[in-house]
C-alpha positions as CSV (number, residue, x, y, z in Angstrom):
1,X,8.9,34.0,-6.4
2,X,6.1,31.5,-7.2
3,X,3.0,31.9,-5.1
4,X,2.1,29.0,-3.0
5,X,-1.1,27.2,-4.1
6,X,-3.2,24.6,-2.4
7,X,-4.1,21.4,-4.3
8,X,-6.0,18.2,-3.8
9,X,-4.4,15.1,-5.3
10,X,-6.8,12.3,-5.6
11,X,-5.2,8.9,-5.9
12,X,-2.0,10.5,-4.5
13,X,-1.0,7.3,-2.9
14,X,-0.6,5.5,-6.3
15,X,2.3,5.4,-8.6
16,X,1.8,8.5,-10.8
17,X,-0.2,10.4,-8.1
18,X,2.6,10.2,-5.6
19,X,5.2,11.4,-7.9
20,X,3.1,14.4,-9.0
21,X,2.4,15.1,-5.3
22,X,6.1,15.1,-4.5
23,X,6.8,17.5,-7.3
24,X,4.1,19.9,-6.2
25,X,5.6,19.9,-2.7
26,X,9.0,20.5,-4.1
27,X,7.6,23.4,-6.1
28,X,6.4,25.0,-2.8
29,X,2.8,24.1,-2.9
30,X,0.5,22.8,-0.2
31,X,-0.8,19.3,-1.0
32,X,-3.6,17.2,0.3
33,X,-3.7,13.6,-0.8
34,X,-7.2,11.8,-0.9
35,X,-6.9,8.2,-1.4
36,X,-8.9,5.2,-0.2
37,X,-5.8,2.9,-0.5
38,X,-7.6,0.3,-2.5
39,X,-4.7,0.2,-4.9
40,X,-2.4,2.9,-3.4
41,X,0.0,2.7,-0.5
42,X,0.2,4.7,2.6
43,X,3.9,4.9,2.4
44,X,3.6,6.4,-1.1
45,X,2.2,9.6,0.2
46,X,4.9,12.1,0.2
47,X,6.1,13.5,3.6
48,X,4.7,17.1,3.9
49,X,1.4,16.2,2.3
50,X,-1.8,16.0,4.3
51,X,-3.3,12.6,3.9
52,X,-7.1,11.8,4.0
53,X,-8.1,8.2,3.7
54,X,-11.3,8.4,1.8
55,X,-13.2,8.0,-1.5
56,X,-13.6,10.5,-4.3
57,X,-17.3,10.0,-4.1
58,X,-17.2,11.8,-0.7
59,X,-14.9,14.6,-1.8
60,X,-17.5,17.1,-0.8
61,X,-16.7,16.3,2.9
62,X,-13.2,17.8,2.5
63,X,-13.1,20.0,-0.6
64,X,-13.6,23.7,0.1
65,X,-12.9,27.1,-1.4
66,X,-9.4,27.1,0.1
67,X,-8.2,24.9,-2.7
68,X,-6.9,26.2,-5.9
69,X,-7.3,23.2,-7.9
70,X,-7.6,19.3,-8.2
71,X,-5.2,16.8,-9.9
72,X,-7.3,13.6,-10.4
73,X,-5.6,10.2,-10.5
74,X,-8.2,8.1,-8.5
75,X,-9.2,5.4,-10.9
76,X,-9.0,1.7,-11.4
77,X,-6.7,1.0,-14.4
78,X,-6.5,-2.7,-15.2
79,X,-7.6,-3.5,-18.7
80,X,-8.2,-7.2,-18.1
81,X,-10.1,-6.6,-14.9
82,X,-12.3,-3.9,-16.6
83,X,-13.4,-6.5,-19.2
84,X,-14.4,-9.0,-16.5
85,X,-15.9,-6.4,-14.0
86,X,-16.9,-3.4,-16.1
87,X,-19.4,-2.1,-13.5
88,X,-16.5,-1.5,-11.1
89,X,-14.9,0.7,-13.6
90,X,-18.2,2.7,-14.4
91,X,-19.0,3.1,-10.7
92,X,-15.6,4.4,-9.6
93,X,-14.0,6.1,-12.7
94,X,-17.1,7.6,-14.0
95,X,-19.4,7.8,-11.0
96,X,-16.7,8.8,-8.7
97,X,-15.4,11.6,-11.1
98,X,-19.0,12.9,-11.4
99,X,-19.2,13.2,-7.7
100,X,-15.9,14.9,-7.6
101,X,-16.8,17.4,-10.2
102,X,-20.1,18.2,-8.2
103,X,-17.9,18.7,-5.0
104,X,-15.6,21.1,-7.1
105,X,-18.6,23.0,-8.3
106,X,-20.0,23.4,-4.9
107,X,-16.8,24.5,-3.4
108,X,-16.0,27.0,-6.2
109,X,-12.7,25.0,-7.1
110,X,-12.4,25.8,-10.8
111,X,-9.2,24.1,-12.0
112,X,-8.7,20.4,-12.8
113,X,-5.9,18.3,-14.3
114,X,-7.1,14.8,-15.2
115,X,-5.2,11.7,-15.5
116,X,-6.5,10.3,-18.9
117,X,-5.1,7.5,-21.1
118,X,-4.0,6.5,-24.6
119,X,-6.5,3.6,-24.1
120,X,-9.2,6.2,-25.2
121,X,-7.9,5.8,-28.7
122,X,-8.2,2.0,-29.0
123,X,-6.4,0.5,-32.0
124,X,-4.8,3.4,-33.9
125,X,-5.6,4.1,-37.5
126,X,-2.1,5.6,-37.8
127,X,1.0,6.5,-35.8
128,X,2.2,8.6,-34.2
129,X,-1.1,9.2,-32.6
130,X,-2.3,12.8,-32.4
131,X,-5.2,14.3,-30.3
132,X,-7.2,14.4,-33.5
133,X,-7.2,10.6,-33.9
134,X,-10.5,8.8,-33.5
135,X,-11.3,7.7,-29.9
136,X,-12.6,4.1,-30.1
137,X,-11.6,2.3,-26.9
138,X,-11.5,-1.4,-26.9
139,X,-12.2,-2.1,-23.2
140,X,-14.4,-0.7,-20.4
141,X,-11.2,0.9,-18.8
142,X,-10.5,3.1,-21.9
143,X,-14.3,3.8,-22.3
144,X,-14.6,5.0,-18.7
145,X,-11.8,7.4,-19.1
146,X,-13.2,8.7,-22.4
147,X,-16.6,9.1,-20.7
148,X,-14.8,11.2,-18.1
149,X,-13.1,13.4,-20.8
150,X,-16.5,14.0,-22.3
151,X,-17.9,14.8,-18.8
152,X,-15.1,17.4,-18.3
153,X,-15.7,19.1,-21.5
154,X,-19.4,19.6,-20.7
155,X,-18.4,20.9,-17.2
156,X,-16.0,23.3,-18.7
157,X,-18.5,24.6,-21.3
158,X,-21.4,24.9,-18.8
159,X,-19.6,25.9,-15.6
160,X,-16.3,27.7,-16.5
161,X,-14.0,24.8,-15.4
162,X,-10.4,25.3,-16.4
163,X,-9.4,21.7,-17.3
164,X,-6.5,19.8,-18.8
165,X,-6.6,16.1,-19.7
166,X,-3.4,14.3,-20.2
167,X,-3.4,11.1,-22.1
168,X,-0.5,8.9,-21.2
169,X,1.1,6.1,-23.0
170,X,3.5,3.8,-21.1
171,X,4.6,5.4,-17.8
172,X,7.8,3.8,-16.4
173,X,10.8,4.6,-14.2
174,X,10.9,5.8,-10.6
175,X,11.4,9.1,-8.7
176,X,13.6,8.5,-5.7
177,X,11.4,6.5,-3.2
178,X,8.3,6.7,-5.4
179,X,7.9,3.9,-7.9
180,X,5.5,1.1,-9.1
181,X,3.9,-1.1,-6.6
182,X,1.1,-2.6,-8.6
183,X,-0.5,-5.8,-7.3
184,X,-1.0,-7.6,-9.6
185,X,1.7,-6.1,-11.8
186,X,0.9,-5.9,-15.5
187,X,3.5,-3.5,-16.9
188,X,6.3,-4.8,-18.9
189,X,9.4,-3.0,-17.3
190,X,8.6,-4.0,-13.7
191,X,7.7,-7.5,-14.9
192,X,11.1,-7.9,-16.6
193,X,12.8,-6.5,-13.5
194,X,11.1,-9.1,-11.4
195,X,12.8,-11.8,-13.5
196,X,16.1,-10.0,-12.8
197,X,15.2,-10.2,-9.1
198,X,14.5,-13.9,-9.3
199,X,10.7,-13.3,-8.5
200,X,9.6,-15.0,-11.6
201,X,11.3,-17.4,-14.0
202,X,10.9,-15.7,-17.3
203,X,9.2,-13.0,-19.3
204,X,6.4,-13.9,-21.7
205,X,6.7,-12.4,-25.2
206,X,3.2,-12.2,-26.5
207,X,3.8,-12.5,-30.3
208,X,6.9,-12.3,-32.3
209,X,5.5,-11.9,-35.8
210,X,4.2,-8.3,-35.8
211,X,5.2,-6.1,-38.7
212,X,8.0,-4.3,-36.6
213,X,11.7,-4.5,-36.9
214,X,12.2,-7.5,-34.6
215,X,8.6,-8.9,-34.7
216,X,7.6,-7.8,-31.2
217,X,5.2,-5.0,-30.2
218,X,6.5,-1.5,-30.1
219,X,5.5,1.0,-27.3
220,X,6.1,4.6,-26.2
221,X,7.7,4.8,-22.7
222,X,7.7,8.0,-20.7
223,X,9.6,8.6,-17.5
224,X,7.2,9.3,-14.5
225,X,9.1,12.4,-13.5
226,X,8.8,13.8,-17.0
227,X,5.1,13.0,-16.8
228,X,4.8,14.9,-13.3
229,X,6.4,17.9,-14.7
230,X,3.8,18.0,-17.4
231,X,1.1,18.1,-14.7
232,X,2.5,21.2,-13.0
233,X,2.7,22.9,-16.4
234,X,-0.9,21.9,-17.2
235,X,-2.0,23.7,-14.1
236,X,-0.5,26.9,-15.5
237,X,-2.0,26.3,-19.0
238,X,-5.6,25.6,-17.8
239,X,-8.0,28.4,-18.9
240,X,-11.5,29.0,-17.6
241,X,-14.2,27.4,-19.8
242,X,-11.8,25.4,-21.9
243,X,-10.8,21.8,-21.8
244,X,-7.4,21.0,-23.2
245,X,-6.4,17.5,-24.2
246,X,-2.7,16.6,-24.6
247,X,-0.9,13.4,-25.3
248,X,2.2,12.6,-23.2
249,X,4.9,10.4,-24.8
250,X,8.4,10.4,-26.0
251,X,7.4,10.0,-29.6
252,X,9.9,7.2,-29.9
253,X,8.9,3.5,-29.6
254,X,10.7,0.6,-28.1
255,X,10.0,-3.0,-28.9
256,X,9.4,-5.7,-26.2
257,X,12.7,-7.3,-27.2
258,X,14.5,-3.9,-26.9
259,X,13.2,-3.5,-23.4
260,X,14.2,-7.0,-22.3
261,X,17.6,-6.5,-23.8
262,X,17.9,-3.1,-21.9
263,X,17.1,-4.8,-18.6
264,X,19.7,-7.4,-19.3
265,X,22.3,-4.6,-19.8
266,X,21.2,-2.5,-16.9
267,X,20.9,-5.2,-14.3
268,X,23.5,-7.7,-15.5
269,X,21.2,-10.4,-15.1
270,X,20.0,-13.0,-17.8
271,X,16.4,-12.6,-18.7
272,X,14.8,-15.9,-20.1
273,X,12.0,-15.2,-22.6
274,X,9.0,-17.4,-23.0
275,X,7.3,-17.3,-26.4
276,X,3.4,-16.8,-26.1
277,X,0.7,-16.2,-28.7
278,X,-0.5,-12.6,-29.5
279,X,-2.9,-11.2,-27.1
280,X,-6.2,-10.1,-28.6
281,X,-6.4,-6.4,-29.4
282,X,-2.7,-5.7,-29.0
283,X,-1.7,-3.2,-31.7
284,X,1.7,-3.6,-33.4
285,X,2.7,-0.1,-32.7
286,X,1.5,2.5,-30.2
287,X,3.6,5.8,-30.3
288,X,2.4,9.2,-29.3
289,X,2.7,12.6,-30.9
290,X,3.4,15.0,-28.0
291,X,3.6,18.1,-30.3
292,X,0.5,19.6,-28.6
293,X,2.0,19.2,-25.1
294,X,5.2,20.8,-26.3
295,X,3.5,23.7,-28.0
296,X,0.6,24.3,-25.5
297,X,2.2,23.3,-22.2
298,X,5.8,24.1,-22.9
299,X,6.7,20.6,-21.9
300,X,10.2,19.1,-22.9
301,X,10.7,15.7,-21.6
302,X,14.3,15.2,-20.6
303,X,14.5,11.5,-19.7
304,X,13.7,9.8,-22.9
305,X,16.7,7.3,-22.8
306,X,15.3,3.7,-22.1
307,X,18.4,2.7,-20.2
308,X,17.9,5.6,-17.8
309,X,14.2,4.9,-17.4
310,X,15.1,1.2,-16.6
311,X,18.0,2.2,-14.2
312,X,15.6,4.3,-12.1
313,X,13.0,1.5,-12.1
314,X,15.7,-1.0,-11.1
315,X,17.0,1.2,-8.3
316,X,13.6,1.5,-6.9
317,X,12.9,-2.3,-7.2
318,X,16.1,-3.1,-5.3
319,X,15.3,-0.5,-2.6
320,X,11.8,-2.2,-2.2
321,X,13.4,-5.6,-2.0
322,X,15.7,-4.5,0.8
323,X,12.9,-3.1,2.7
324,X,10.7,-6.3,2.6
């Protein structure tokens, strides 16, 4: 029988944080969600979790020695916004995490799983991308996450923190009543589903002349439930004084056109496309090597089928539509 642990989930009212919090509860753990609801939603906090509406900058008000660890998702994550308002990202993503680490140190909480990102790599030199690839973020969002990774490495070496950073690629799908509610939405699958729902007229295809099989960008999609399971495994793999970094992805890429066609098949709706120029800084292919996660975490994603990912996201989108 597994021993019940107590975890603080920062940003647990957001998309990924809420799914991870739900998995922790299902695994028999005690969960406290800390979220200021600036981008998260109160209804995203799973039943059974204790909810604190507050900022990570003030984590020392609630964090104490009764906690066994922290799973940290509280970050702003819009690439375009980070370019226009970089100080917002440095203040929250970096400054907030610094305050959180200080609170953990003061409370004697010595285990951390951090929600990092593939944006730390920037434009890849080669694919699939491994953890040994150069880190050269092309925007303040990616730079802020990389700065936090460096911060965590220093904390682990100096103060014995047991830490794992998980660098995601494209997270998609839904887990029951937990799914994407971003405002504004910037992710491809929910945007295409909005076309199927009649909430937008067409989907913009940014560039059709990339060196890929159909000319459109190729991305690695990972189901949010597979992602959540990796976080629980990371808690078990974290070792005092060490900072493990693992990519999370399926290792398979799907093009923009493949995603659009899959949404057509899953929903039964026509999806008009609008050609648009390439976006600056969009690499042709972003695909992860998740070999390290498989080897060091024992992680085996089981929901790699694109149609299944889209079907789960579609079910969530229709449920949300009915609730409006």
